[in-house]
C-alpha positions as CSV (number, residue, x, y, z in Angstrom):
1,M,-131.6,-138.6,-68.2
2,S,-128.2,-139.1,-69.7
3,A,-125.2,-137.2,-68.4
4,L,-123.4,-134.9,-70.8
5,S,-119.7,-135.7,-71.2
6,G,-118.8,-132.1,-72.1
7,T,-120.0,-128.6,-72.2
8,A,-121.0,-126.9,-75.4
9,P,-118.7,-124.0,-76.3
10,T,-120.2,-120.6,-75.4
11,R,-120.7,-118.3,-78.3
12,A,-120.2,-114.6,-77.7
13,P,-123.3,-112.4,-78.1
14,R,-123.4,-110.7,-81.5
15,A,-122.2,-107.1,-81.5
16,G,-124.4,-104.6,-83.2
17,G,-123.8,-101.2,-84.6
18,G,-121.6,-101.9,-87.6
19,I,-118.6,-99.7,-88.2
20,G,-119.5,-97.4,-85.3
21,Q,-119.5,-100.3,-82.9
22,S,-116.2,-101.6,-84.3
23,V,-114.5,-98.2,-83.9
24,R,-115.8,-97.9,-80.3
25,D,-114.7,-101.4,-79.4
26,S,-111.2,-100.9,-81.0
27,L,-110.7,-97.7,-79.0
28,V,-111.7,-99.4,-75.8
29,I,-109.1,-102.1,-76.4
30,A,-106.5,-99.5,-77.4
31,Q,-107.2,-97.7,-74.1
32,R,-106.7,-100.9,-72.2
33,N,-103.3,-101.5,-73.8
34,L,-102.2,-97.9,-73.3
35,I,-103.1,-98.1,-69.6
36,R,-101.1,-101.3,-69.4
37,M,-98.1,-99.5,-70.9
38,T,-98.2,-96.8,-68.3
39,R,-98.2,-99.4,-65.6
40,I,-95.2,-101.2,-67.1
41,P,-93.0,-98.2,-68.1
42,E,-90.1,-100.6,-68.9
43,M,-92.0,-101.5,-72.1
44,I,-91.5,-97.9,-73.4
45,L,-88.1,-97.4,-71.9
46,F,-86.5,-100.5,-73.4
47,G,-88.1,-99.7,-76.7
48,I,-86.4,-96.3,-76.7
49,I,-82.9,-97.4,-75.5
50,Q,-82.2,-99.8,-78.5
51,P,-82.8,-97.3,-81.3
52,V,-80.9,-94.6,-79.4
53,M,-77.9,-97.0,-79.2
54,F,-78.2,-97.6,-83.0
55,V,-78.0,-93.8,-83.6
56,V,-75.0,-93.3,-81.4
57,L,-73.1,-96.4,-82.7
58,F,-73.8,-95.8,-86.4
59,T,-73.0,-92.1,-86.0
60,Y,-69.8,-92.2,-84.0
61,V,-68.5,-95.7,-84.8
62,F,-69.4,-96.2,-88.5
63,G,-70.0,-92.6,-89.5
64,G,-66.4,-91.7,-90.2
65,S,-65.7,-94.9,-92.1
66,I,-68.5,-95.2,-94.6
67,A,-68.1,-93.3,-97.9
68,I,-71.2,-91.7,-99.4
69,P,-71.0,-91.1,-103.2
70,G,-70.4,-87.4,-103.8
71,A,-69.6,-86.7,-100.2
72,G,-66.7,-89.1,-99.5
73,V,-66.0,-90.3,-96.0
74,S,-67.9,-87.6,-94.0
75,A,-69.6,-88.1,-90.7
76,G,-71.9,-85.2,-91.3
77,A,-73.0,-86.5,-94.7
78,Y,-73.6,-89.9,-93.2
79,K,-75.8,-88.5,-90.5
80,E,-78.0,-87.0,-93.2
81,F,-78.1,-90.3,-95.0
82,L,-78.5,-92.5,-91.9
83,M,-81.3,-91.1,-89.9
84,A,-84.2,-91.9,-92.1
85,G,-83.0,-95.5,-92.1
86,I,-82.7,-95.6,-88.3
87,F,-86.2,-94.1,-88.0
88,A,-87.6,-96.7,-90.4
89,Q,-85.9,-99.6,-88.6
90,T,-87.3,-98.4,-85.3
91,V,-90.9,-98.4,-86.4
92,T,-90.6,-101.8,-88.1
93,F,-89.0,-103.4,-85.0
94,A,-92.3,-102.7,-83.2
95,T,-93.5,-105.8,-85.1
96,A,-91.9,-108.0,-82.4
97,G,-93.6,-106.2,-79.6
98,A,-97.0,-106.4,-81.2
99,G,-96.6,-110.2,-81.9
100,A,-95.3,-110.8,-78.3
101,G,-98.2,-108.9,-76.8
102,I,-100.9,-110.7,-78.7
103,A,-99.2,-114.1,-78.0
104,D,-99.1,-113.2,-74.3
105,D,-102.9,-112.4,-74.3
106,M,-103.6,-115.7,-76.1
107,H,-101.4,-117.6,-73.6
108,K,-103.2,-116.1,-70.6
109,G,-106.6,-116.7,-72.0
110,L,-107.5,-113.1,-72.3
111,I,-108.6,-113.4,-75.9
112,D,-111.1,-116.0,-74.9
113,R,-112.6,-113.6,-72.4
114,F,-112.9,-110.9,-75.0
115,R,-114.7,-113.4,-77.3
116,S,-117.4,-113.9,-74.6
117,L,-118.3,-110.2,-75.0
118,P,-120.6,-108.6,-77.6
119,M,-117.8,-106.9,-79.5
120,A,-116.6,-106.6,-83.1
121,R,-114.4,-109.5,-84.1
122,G,-111.5,-107.4,-85.4
123,A,-111.6,-104.9,-82.5
124,V,-109.2,-106.8,-80.3
125,L,-106.5,-106.8,-83.0
126,T,-107.2,-103.2,-84.2
127,G,-107.1,-101.9,-80.7
128,R,-103.8,-103.6,-80.0
129,T,-102.2,-102.3,-83.2
130,L,-103.4,-98.7,-82.5
131,A,-101.9,-98.8,-79.0
132,D,-98.6,-100.1,-80.5
133,L,-98.8,-97.2,-83.0
134,V,-99.0,-94.7,-80.1
135,Q,-96.0,-96.3,-78.4
136,T,-94.1,-96.2,-81.7
137,A,-94.9,-92.5,-82.1
138,I,-93.5,-91.8,-78.7
139,T,-90.3,-93.7,-79.4
140,L,-90.0,-92.0,-82.8
141,A,-90.3,-88.5,-81.2
142,V,-87.6,-89.3,-78.6
143,L,-85.4,-90.7,-81.3
144,A,-85.8,-87.6,-83.4
145,G,-84.7,-85.5,-80.5
146,V,-81.6,-87.6,-80.0
147,A,-80.9,-87.4,-83.8
148,L,-81.0,-83.5,-83.5
149,L,-78.6,-83.7,-80.6
150,V,-76.0,-85.6,-82.6
151,G,-76.2,-83.2,-85.5
152,W,-79.0,-84.4,-87.8
153,R,-80.9,-81.6,-89.5
154,T,-83.9,-81.4,-91.9
155,H,-83.9,-79.0,-94.9
156,E,-87.5,-78.8,-95.9
157,N,-90.6,-77.1,-94.5
158,I,-92.4,-78.4,-91.4
159,G,-95.2,-79.8,-93.5
160,K,-92.9,-82.1,-95.5
161,V,-91.0,-83.1,-92.4
162,L,-94.3,-84.1,-90.7
163,A,-95.3,-86.0,-93.8
164,G,-92.1,-87.9,-93.7
165,F,-92.7,-89.0,-90.1
166,G,-96.3,-89.8,-91.1
167,L,-95.1,-92.2,-93.8
168,L,-92.7,-93.8,-91.2
169,L,-95.6,-94.3,-88.7
170,L,-97.8,-95.7,-91.5
171,L,-95.1,-98.3,-92.3
172,G,-94.8,-99.1,-88.6
173,Y,-98.5,-99.6,-88.3
174,A,-98.6,-101.9,-91.4
175,F,-95.8,-104.0,-89.9
176,T,-97.7,-104.4,-86.6
177,W,-100.3,-106.3,-88.5
178,I,-97.6,-108.7,-89.6
179,G,-96.7,-109.0,-85.9
180,A,-100.3,-109.6,-85.0
181,L,-100.5,-112.5,-87.4
182,I,-97.2,-114.0,-86.0
183,G,-98.5,-113.6,-82.5
184,L,-101.7,-115.5,-83.3
185,S,-99.6,-118.3,-85.1
186,V,-97.2,-119.2,-82.3
187,R,-97.7,-120.7,-78.8
188,T,-95.6,-118.4,-76.6
189,P,-94.6,-114.7,-76.4
190,E,-90.9,-115.8,-76.7
191,A,-91.6,-117.5,-80.0
192,A,-93.5,-114.4,-81.2
193,T,-90.5,-112.2,-80.4
194,S,-88.1,-114.4,-82.2
195,G,-90.5,-114.8,-85.2
196,G,-91.0,-111.1,-85.3
197,L,-87.3,-110.3,-85.5
198,I,-85.6,-113.0,-87.5
199,W,-86.9,-111.8,-90.9
200,L,-86.6,-108.1,-90.0
201,F,-82.8,-108.1,-90.0
202,P,-82.4,-109.1,-93.7
203,L,-85.3,-106.9,-94.6
204,T,-83.7,-103.8,-93.0
205,F,-80.1,-104.5,-93.9
206,I,-80.7,-105.5,-97.6
207,S,-82.0,-102.0,-98.2
208,N,-80.9,-98.4,-98.7
209,A,-81.1,-97.7,-95.0
210,F,-77.5,-97.8,-93.9
211,V,-75.4,-97.9,-97.0
212,P,-75.9,-96.8,-100.7
213,V,-77.4,-99.6,-102.8
214,N,-74.9,-99.1,-105.6
215,G,-72.1,-100.9,-103.6
216,M,-74.2,-104.1,-103.4
217,P,-74.0,-107.1,-105.9
218,R,-76.4,-106.6,-108.8
219,F,-79.0,-109.1,-107.7
220,L,-79.1,-107.5,-104.2
221,Q,-79.6,-104.1,-105.8
222,Y,-82.9,-105.3,-107.3
223,V,-84.0,-106.9,-104.0
224,A,-83.1,-103.7,-102.1
225,E,-84.8,-101.3,-104.5
226,W,-88.1,-103.3,-104.5
227,N,-88.0,-103.6,-100.7
228,P,-91.0,-101.8,-99.2
229,F,-88.7,-100.7,-96.4
230,S,-86.3,-99.0,-98.9
231,A,-89.3,-97.1,-100.4
232,T,-90.2,-95.6,-97.1
233,V,-86.6,-94.7,-96.3
234,A,-86.1,-93.0,-99.6
235,A,-89.4,-91.2,-99.2
236,A,-88.5,-89.9,-95.7
237,R,-85.1,-88.7,-97.0
238,E,-86.8,-86.8,-99.8
239,L,-89.3,-85.2,-97.4
240,F,-86.6,-84.4,-94.8
241,G,-84.4,-82.9,-97.5
242,N,-81.7,-85.4,-96.7
243,T,-81.0,-86.6,-100.2
244,I,-77.4,-86.5,-101.2
245,E,-76.5,-85.3,-104.7
246,G,-74.0,-88.1,-105.4
247,V,-76.4,-90.9,-104.4
248,P,-78.7,-91.8,-107.4
249,K,-82.3,-92.4,-106.7
250,S,-82.1,-95.8,-108.4
251,V,-79.3,-97.9,-109.9
252,T,-81.6,-100.5,-111.5
253,G,-84.4,-98.1,-112.7
254,A,-86.8,-99.6,-110.1
255,W,-90.2,-97.7,-110.0
256,P,-90.3,-97.5,-106.2
257,M,-87.0,-95.7,-106.0
258,E,-88.0,-93.2,-108.8
259,H,-91.3,-92.5,-107.0
260,P,-90.6,-93.3,-103.3
261,I,-93.5,-91.3,-101.7
262,W,-96.1,-93.0,-103.8
263,A,-94.4,-96.4,-103.5
264,S,-94.2,-96.0,-99.7
265,L,-98.0,-95.3,-99.5
266,I,-98.9,-98.2,-101.8
267,W,-96.7,-100.7,-100.0
268,S,-97.9,-99.7,-96.5
269,V,-101.6,-99.8,-97.5
270,L,-101.2,-103.1,-99.3
271,I,-99.5,-104.6,-96.3
272,I,-102.3,-103.4,-94.0
273,L,-105.0,-104.8,-96.3
274,V,-103.4,-108.2,-96.7
275,F,-102.1,-108.8,-93.2
276,R,-105.2,-107.4,-91.4
277,T,-107.4,-109.7,-93.4
278,L,-105.1,-112.7,-92.6
279,A,-104.8,-111.8,-88.9
280,V,-108.5,-111.3,-88.4
281,R,-109.2,-114.7,-90.1
282,K,-106.5,-116.3,-88.0
283,Y,-108.0,-114.8,-84.9
284,R,-111.4,-116.2,-85.6
285,S,-110.0,-119.7,-86.1
286,V,-107.7,-119.9,-83.2
287,A,-110.0,-118.3,-80.6
288,V,-113.0,-120.4,-81.3
């Protein structure tokens, strides 16, 4: 008999049950990550502190210095203009946490353990992103309470307000799939955090989130108004009743700014479809 120099890789048993099995597996993974969050409360606490600081700083430091067309330099008008941008920035910054969490699971070998179980291939990533969505919703709820305390108000019915928050959470969920792909593509959680944030700053600041687009150079106006982040901000403002009469919907005639609610839905669904496909494909290749 000849000695074997290596051990053949163990293949996971096939999972059966189709979509139903995939949903159950995803919910189990989501539950695992939610339990982990409750045992490490700093994860939620630090995720809340940063956006609260943004609200306070922008409201009280910049609010009295930034002029809004049609409203002049008014802290009250700037609060109405600002909050949708802060909400959108908060949900998109969850990308970094999603990427770091998946990279950490990869680094510790947890993903390899999951692959030895008879579970759906995409369930690990879907469960992780669903848990991140729950954490983002908690953060967003706390942030909305802080915004109300500093003077932000909505001017539409509760249905439209909830729809606005729904669009924000959908965008956040879409961006967690980008984070999942980044987490699978790097070697350490630290690299995933850096990779998840470095591109978010230009994405969020070259937008309509914090200042009106009409003050930007012409070429940046086109970039800002075709930015998927800007579409969700504009949609949230419209649904919250926070649009300001002196601020035009679009200065370049961009379709997403003229129809922000539809544009937000289309952008978010498209991002989910593209990056979920890429992330699941990457997961299959790196975890073999």
